C-alpha positions in Angstrom: 7.7 7.8 13.5 7.7 4.4 15.2 7.8 4.2 18.9 11.2 3.5 20.5 11.9 -0.1 21.5 11.6 -1.0 25.1 14.4 -3.5 25.0 17.7 -3.4 23.0 17.9 -5.8 20.0 21.1 -7.4 21.5 19.3 -8.2 24.7 16.4 -9.9 22.9 18.8 -11.8 20.6 20.7 -13.0 23.6 17.5 -14.2 25.2 16.6 -16.1 22.1 20.0 -17.8 22.1 19.7 -18.7 25.8 16.2 -20.2 25.2 17.5 -22.4 22.4 20.9 -23.3 24.0 19.8 -23.9 27.6 16.4 -25.3 26.9 15.1 -23.5 29.9 11.5 -22.1 29.9 11.0 -18.7 28.2 9.6 -17.2 31.3 12.7 -18.2 33.4 15.1 -16.7 30.8 13.0 -13.6 30.5 13.0 -13.2 34.3 16.8 -13.6 34.4 17.4 -11.0 31.8 14.7 -8.5 33.1 12.6 -8.8 29.9 8.8 -9.2 29.8 8.1 -12.9 29.0 5.7 -12.1 26.2 8.3 -9.9 24.4 10.8 -12.8 24.5 8.2 -15.4 23.5 7.3 -13.4 20.4 10.9 -13.1 19.4 11.5 -16.8 20.0 8.5 -17.7 17.8 9.8 -15.4 15.1 13.3 -17.0 15.2 11.7 -20.5 15.0 9.6 -19.4 12.0 12.7 -18.0 10.3 14.6 -21.2 10.9 11.8 -23.3 9.5 10.9 -25.0 12.7 7.4 -23.5 12.7 5.7 -24.0 9.3 2.5 -22.7 10.7 4.0 -19.2 11.1 5.2 -16.8 8.4 8.9 -16.1 8.2 10.3 -12.5 8.3 10.8 -12.6 4.5 7.3 -13.8 3.9 5.8 -11.1 6.1 7.9 -8.4 4.3 6.8 -9.7 0.9 3.1 -9.6 2.0 3.6 -6.1 3.2 5.1 -5.0 -0.1 2.4 -6.8 -2.1 -0.4 -5.1 -0.1 1.2 -1.7 -0.7 1.5 -2.5 -4.4 -2.1 -3.7 -4.5 -3.2 -0.5 -2.9 -1.3 1.7 -5.4 -2.7 -0.3 -8.4 -6.3 0.0 -7.1 -5.8 3.7 -6.6 -4.4 4.1 -10.1 -7.2 2.0 -11.5 -9.8 4.3 -9.9 -8.1 7.4 -11.4 -8.0 5.8 -14.8 -11.7 4.9 -14.6 -12.8 8.4 -13.6 -10.5 9.9 -16.4 -12.1 7.6 -19.0 -15.6 8.6 -17.9 -14.6 12.3 -18.1 -13.1 11.9 -21.6 -16.0 9.8 -22.8 -18.4 12.6 -21.8 -16.2 15.2 -23.6 -16.2 13.2 -26.8 -19.8 12.3 -26.9 -22.0 14.6 -24.7 -25.2 12.9 -25.8 -24.1 9.5 -24.5 -26.1 8.1 -21.6 -24.2 7.9 -18.3 
């Protein structure tokens, strides 16, 4: 179970909007809202990446796709190992004199 969030989503979203609209520093907006500056900075960077303003960062969709692909890769590797061990087992059953 994931840990509970320290700040409500609405508060963080409001902070991101304030940073973009007012063009004040992130630390000042965070202080005004009572949020840790690093939490707001991360959220602002994510919003910039999702909007295409930061091509050096992955967007939320890209991060989600990578997570799914890693999970699928893990499952395929696991299935491959099972199939390899099963083929060795059946090869031994069919030809007991075969070298290992």
